[in-house]
Structure formats: structure tokens, C-alpha cells
C-alpha positions, -999 to +999 in steps of 0.1 A: -452-385-122-420-393-139-418-389-175-397-423-173-423-440-156-449-442-187-454-476-202-489-480-211-502-471-243-525-448-228-498-427-207-476-422-240-486-390-264-502-394-298-470-384-310-451-409-291-472-440-299-472-431-333-435-426-339-428-456-316-451-481-329-462-470-361-438-487-389-447-455-414-425-433-394-396-455-387-376-432-397-389-402-381-384-390-346-363-359-323-328-359-329-300-363-306-264-364-312-246-396-305-215-385-280-227-347-292-210-353-326-236-345-354-228-371-372-237-394-354-281-390-338-309-411-324-341-407-332-366-408-301-408-404-301-405-373-281-377-355-262-399-370-233-396-401-241-363-418-256-362-450-279-345-469-301-313-464-281-299-494-304-305-475-335-277-450-349-282-430-374-247-417-395-250-382-418-215-389-441-215-348-455-200-365-486-235-381-491-259-354-474-248-321-492-267-298-467-250-315-438-260-336-404-297-322-395-298-296-362-305-312-325-338-313-309-360-307-341-379-337-356-368-347-387-377-376-413-340-393-428-342-411-460-320-446-454-300-453-482-277-480-463-281-499-427-258-524-410-260-545-380-233-549-353-235-574-323-234-557-291-222-590-273-206-623-277-239-639-279-257-626-307-286-613-282-280-576-287-273-556-317-265-522-328-283-509-362-264-479-385-284-466-405-265-445-434-285-417-444-287-396-481-310-366-467-332-357-445-362-330-442-380-314-409-412-332-398-443-317-384-458-335-356-485-316-351-510-330-371-503-360-350-503-341-321-545-334-329-549-368-337-556-381-300-585-370-281-593-400-253-609-374-230-624-343-246-622-304-230-654-306-208-637-340-192-603-326-189-620-291-170-639-319-151-610-334-137-593-302-122-627-297-102-628-330-086-607-320-057-634-292-049-663-294-028-689-263-031-709-238-057-707-264-093-706-231-112-675-214-093-655-250-089-659-253-132-644-215-133-616-222-115-610-258-130-609-236-164-586-219-149-563-246-137-566-267-173-557-231-188-525-236-164-517-268-170-515-270-209-497-236-210-491-210-239-462-209-269-440-181-269-456-153-287-436-128-309-403-143-294-416-139-257-414-159-232-444-183-230-464-199-204-496-186-181-487-166-146-520-172-125-523-152-092-541-175-068-564-155-036-574-180-012-566-197+021-533-220+031-560-250+029-577-239-004-540-233-019-538-270-010-566-278-033-557-260-054-524-275-063-538-311-058-546-319-096-516-309-109-497-344-103-507-341-144-478-321-147-443-347-149-416-341-123-389-333-152-417-301-156-411-286-123-372-284-127-359-249-143-342-262-166-369-276-185-382-257-213-414-262-201-413-249-169-440-250-139-434-236-104-461-232-079-453-216-042-468-195-015-442-165-020-428-149-041-393-161-060-374-147-090-370-171-116-339-163-140-352-179-171-348-166-206-366-188-231-395-214-231-430-220-214-426-205-180-458-217-154-462-199-127-487-201-099-482-178-072-504-173-036-514-139-034-483-125-054-478-088-047-457-081-075-459-111-099-479-098-135-505-124-141-521-133-171-554-147-148-563-144-112-575-176-096-604-167-071-609-200-041-635-184-013-660-206-001-643-239-018-630-268+002-611-301-001-638-328-011-633-360+004-630-386-026-638-422-018-608-444-022-615-462-050-624-428-064-594-417-062-580-443-080-596-437-111-582-404-109-547-412-108-557-433-138-572-403-156-544-379-150-519-401-167-545-398-199-543-362-194-507-359-191-507-377-224-529-352-240-512-325-220-477-336-235-488-335-273-509-303-267-474-290-264-458-296-296-490-274-309-488-238-320-521-223-323-520-202-352-545-166-355-560-151-387-559-111-387-601-117-381-588-134-350-562-109-340-592-078-339-612-102-323-582-105-294-576-064-297-613-061-286-612-081-259-577-064-245-595-030-244-623-050-230-605-062-204-579-028-195-614-013-191-629-037-168-593-040-143-587+003-144-619+009-139-630-016-110-611+012-080-598-021-062-568-042-076-556-070-056-531-082-082-510-068-112-520-074-146-508-085-175-532-063-198-519-067-232-503-099-235-531-123-211-554-126-239-536-141-265-514-161-242-548-176-227-566-184-260-541-200-272-539-223-241-578-231-246-571-239-281-539-263-273-567-276-247-594-285-278-561-299-300-568-271-324-541-256-343-561-227-347-572-199-325-608-191-329-635-166-317-649-189-295-617-193-274-610-153-273-652-150-257-641-182-231-610-170-216-625-135-214-654-145-199-634-166-174-609-137-165-639-112-164-657-136-138-623-143-117-619-107-117-647-101-102-648-129-075-612-114-064-624-083-056-647-097-032-629-126-021-616-118+018-592-147+024-582-127+054-608-101+071-583-078+054-602-064+025-593-057-007-596-019-006-579-014+025-550-042+016-530-019-006-529+009+015-502-007+035-466-013+019-459-050+011-442-063+041-471-055+065-498-062+040-481-096+034-477-100+072-513-095+078-523-121+049-501-145+071-514-140+103-552-137+093-548-174+080-530-188+104-546-168+135-573-146+125-583-115+144-588-105+173-564-133+182-532-128+206-501-141+193-469-143+204-439-125+187-422-156+187-446-176+166-458-144+146-413-143+131-421-177+127-454-174+107-441-140+085-412-157+071-398-119+073-361-114+090-365-097+125-359-065+112-386-064+081-404-080+105-404-049+134-411-026+105-438-044+092-457-047+124-451-013+133-467-001+103-498-020+105-500-007+144-494+028+130-526+022+107-546+006+130-544-031+122-529-047+151-523-047+190-491-049+205-497-058+240-466-072+262-449-102+240-484-101+218-495-091+185-531-091+181-549-083+146-573-057+146-606-064+121-601-031+095-618-001+100-654+005+079-669+037+072-708+034+080 
């Protein structure tokens, strides 16, 4: 959906609804300069919803000692005078000019925390509706999806967001992406401060600020905050009437998600100590496993995941239970990722291969499976590699006993197992 397609009250965030409709906040809003001149500006209900286009505020430096307000901030202004000017001869449209005597920054996080149409469990349940399979496993996948959707604010001037390494087959990857219609289209553009990127191949994202949320299928280089393992789960066939209900729910969740982005959860010294202990536990578990199908952000993951979970609950503070939830979720997904066989190539075998040959095996296995002759032209097309890299990759597989080359066909072999 687009941010510009929201008109019904439940589709608006709590902040937007209060600033746009409550007279108490008539002179509170998000600053946008008029024609890039800081002396003239609009006050919108949020960065995501432009309102009051016919009201322009004027900050005269001779009247406002500290000068005009900074752009792209929420402020409250003190209006000292107002005049109206007609925009047409009939008097149907008017421009309101409001002269201010001062301004102050306004924290909207308290407004963002008020709105809870759907609680945390209902939001997670929404992300589970696309799947059919074991209920406990689906709930964990949905939990990972919810953390990804609600993002994480930057910590210590680092880039925010959640990076997810998704393991599953192509049809499961499609199911994983379905619920993310809650993400506005504008957030899928790289110039957005809040950026969401879904890809079945790894691509470099050239962005140095904001919140970057990346979900990549079977990444080899991505340093992930959490893995998402989709093993025996499949797409659920929901009836058309139920799909309409889900569409309505998705719009409600979008509003709550927008509110959550205004919240930067804080941590106390006690909570930071709990995070430190969780990082030690994560590090020990990750390094002692012996099987690492993904690269883990060891020190930075827990603070980001806990912050996202606090946002998901509309909380301004990270709690001990938040750390326990995300640590348990990470641990469960880590163990499942170790066991998962998204192709016939087992995890312990996968990393004996170089990146291109491993990628080639995964892609061909997803499409054709083992022991099935694949014409070279089809294998090349499926590989997404250039001809030279493709040749080097399949030669590496052949050398290590993972594929058989006969005439114009390539056949994947089941990996060797020791009895």
C-alpha cells in the first residue's frame, strides 16, 4: 500500500490522528519548509502524511530570537498573529498565514504509545496466517517477521534496522514475503529513512543512515541479526472472505507500525547488563555449534532485536522479558537452521564449497533436485551467473563429487555421508 492511500481513521497512526484531528495539537506538527525557505513552513501530522496544505507558518527572525525551526522535526509553535488570504475570486479557498513568536521541539513518542488496536500477540498472529504446518514453528517464524517489520532504531550512531537470513525453498520464500504488504511502498525505496529490502540474491545497499531492514534468501555474505528457518511449512489456502479480513488487518498494523517508528526504546544499566549476558550466551551458542550456515552479528543483534520487540509492544523501555523473548527466538531459529535442508546439500557440506559453487548447488537443487539431468542452458539460466563463473562453479562441484557432467547435461549428486 501507499502512504497516500490512507484516509480511514484506523489506517492512520495514533500520532497522525491526534495531530490532524485534535484541536489541542492544532499548532503541533512535522516541519516542512515552504520552497526551501526556513522562514516559511508547514506543520504536517507526520513525515508520512502531509496535512494542512493551506496553512503556512511564518518565523520572522526579528520576532523569534532563536530563528526558524529545523526542518524534519516535530515542534509546537506559539502563534501571535494570523491572517487569511483568498486563493480564488469566489472565496472558496483560503490561505492562512500564522505568525509565530517562538517554537519548541515536541516529543510525539507518548502519543505513539497510546494506540493499541491490536496487541503484540495479534500482530504476530497476523504474520502467521500465510503458513500451514506446525503451530509452534509457525509462531516463531511469525515472531521473526514481526521483529523485521517493526525495525530497530540506530544504536550509538550506527545504522538501525533488522537483517534477516531466510532459509527455505523458493516457494517458502514467497510465503515469507506475503504478510509484508503492511510495509508502505515508499519504504521500499532506497532513499527512504526507513528502508525495507527483500531479495533472493545478495546486493550491496549503498546507504549510510537510517533504518535498513534486509531479508535475504540463503545469504552467504550478509551479517544477519537473526536467521529465519522455514522447513516443513507451506502456503496456507485461506478462503477469499478471510483474505479480505487480513487485508483490513494489514492496514491497521501499518498504522501501528508507523507509530512504532517514533519510539526509541531506552535501556537502563540493569538492562544493559542483561543484554551483555545474552550476547555471551549467543556467542557461545553460535561458535560451539560447528555448523554455521550464515554469518551472525554477534554483539549487535540482541540490542536491536530487543529494541524492535519493545517497539512491537509500543513500549519506550526495553525490559528483561524482551531480551529473554528475542534470545529464545534466536536460539530456536539457530538450531532449526542447523538442521534444515533447504536442498539436498546438508549444512555441514555446504561450507566446504566456495561461494559461487555453493550458490549454484542451492539454486539448481531448489529447481530440479538431485539425480535429475539438467540441460546446461537451463542450468546456466537458473544459476544467475555469467558463463565464466558458471563454468568455474560446476567444475568445482564436479571436482568435489557434487555433480556429474554427461554430454550436455549436469546432474546434481546427493552429498557423500559417512556411515
